[in-house]
N, C-alpha and C positions, 0 to 999 in steps of 0.2 A: 293235807294232811300236816298235822303239827309234829315237830321233832324236839325232843328233849334229850340231851346227852349228859350222863353222869360220869365224871372221871374222878380219879383218886390220886392224891399225892403219894400215897404208899398203899400197898396191900392192906386190907383190914380196915380202911379208913371210914367205911360205913356206906359205900356206894349202893349195896343192896338195900340196906336199911332205909336209906332216903328214897330209893325207887319204891319200896313197900309203902311208905308214907304217901307219896305222890299217887300211886296207883289206887290207893284207898280212897282217893278224892276225885279221881278222873273216871268218866263214864266212857265205855267202849274203846279203851286203849289197849295196846299190845306192848310187848317188851322184847327186848333182844339183848342177850349177853354176848360180847364179842372178845374172843381169846385169839390173839395173834401169836402164833408160834414162830420164834426166831431160831436162828442158828443153822440154817441150811438143812443138810441131810440128818442132822441130829435132832432136828425139831425142838431145840431147847424151849422149855416152857418158862415164860416170864413169872409164873406163879411159884417157881421153885419146887422144892421136894414135896410140898403139900398138893401137887397137881395130880397126883395118883395116875400118871401116865397119859394125862390128857393130850399133850403135845406129841409125845413119843408114839402114841397110837394112831396119829394122823397119817392116813395111807394115800389120800388124795390131796389135790391142791387146797381144796377147802371142803368142809362138811357142815351141813346145817341140820341140826336136829330139832325136831318139834318136841318140846317137852310136855310131859304129861304130869298130872297132879299126883301120880303115884311115884315119882321120882324122888324117893326119900332122901331128905337132907341136903338137897342141891339148892343153890341159890335160885335157880330157875323155878323150882317148886315153890319157894317163898314168894316169888313174883306172881305166880298163878294164884296162890292162896290170898295174896294182898288184893287181887281184883283185876289183873291183866286177863284179857279175853283170850289171848294166845301168847306164847312165849317161844322164841327160837333161840338156839345157841349155836353161834358161829365159831368154828375153829378153823383158822386159816393161816396159810403161809403169807407173809407180809405182801408179796407181789400179787396176791389174789384177794387182798382186802376189799378193794373197790368192787370187783366183780360179785364177791360174796354178799356185800351190802345191797347191790343192785337187785340180787335174788331176793333178799329179805323184804325189799320194798314191793316187789311183785307178789310175794306171799302173804304180806300184811296190808295190802292196799285197801281193805274194806274197813279198816279201823280209823277212829278219829285222829289218832296219833300213835307214835311209837316212842317209848323210853329206850334208849340205847345205853348199855352199862359197859364202859371200858375205854381206857385212854386212846387206844389205837383208832377207835371209831371216829374220833375227832379229826383224824388225818384226812378222812375222805367225806366227812359230813359237813354241812353248814347248817346246824340245828337252829331252831327258833330260839332256844335257850341252852347254853352250855354251863354246867355247874361243875366245880372242881370241890371235892372234899379234902380239906387240909388235914395233915396229920397233927396230932397233939404235940409232937416233939419238934415239928418244923421241918422234918426231913421231906425231901422231894425226890422220887425216883426218876430215872432218865426219861421214861415214856411220858410222864407228866410235864417235865420241863418242855419236851418238844412240842406240846400242844397248848401251853399256857396262854399264848397270844390269842387263842380262839375262845377262850373261857370268858363267860359274861359275869359269873358270880363265883366268888370263893367263900367257902363257909367251913366252919367246924361243925359237924354233925355228931351229936351225942347219941349213940345207940341206946335204946330203951331196953 
């Protein structure tokens, strides 16, 4: 199984847009969005106020949701529409990131490959290709700096 990981220097850099483009060209691939909730008991979400309670609603050590095409407006729905044969969304406490990714591999083992979207995924993955989408203004958030040494390709991706 092949693994591509897409990270982003900043939120909104174009990770999902690039994943959509790739999935449109790949046959029998799956995708997995990874959200790591930091901050201990408060489950602070790295996505900030736009998170709509994603991390504050995390009741277990990790949750893995299978996304459906009817999940309106979500990045995961976009990945399905782009051509992913299956999409999972991992929401996890940092210390359960590795375990949750292991579960993802078991659930998606029948596909040619998986595109992982998220900086923290690179902490536990050794993908075939790791891509980082750079921000237009050159800013780099902490989670991106922490995984830069694992990135193979740095690009600026213009959303269409």
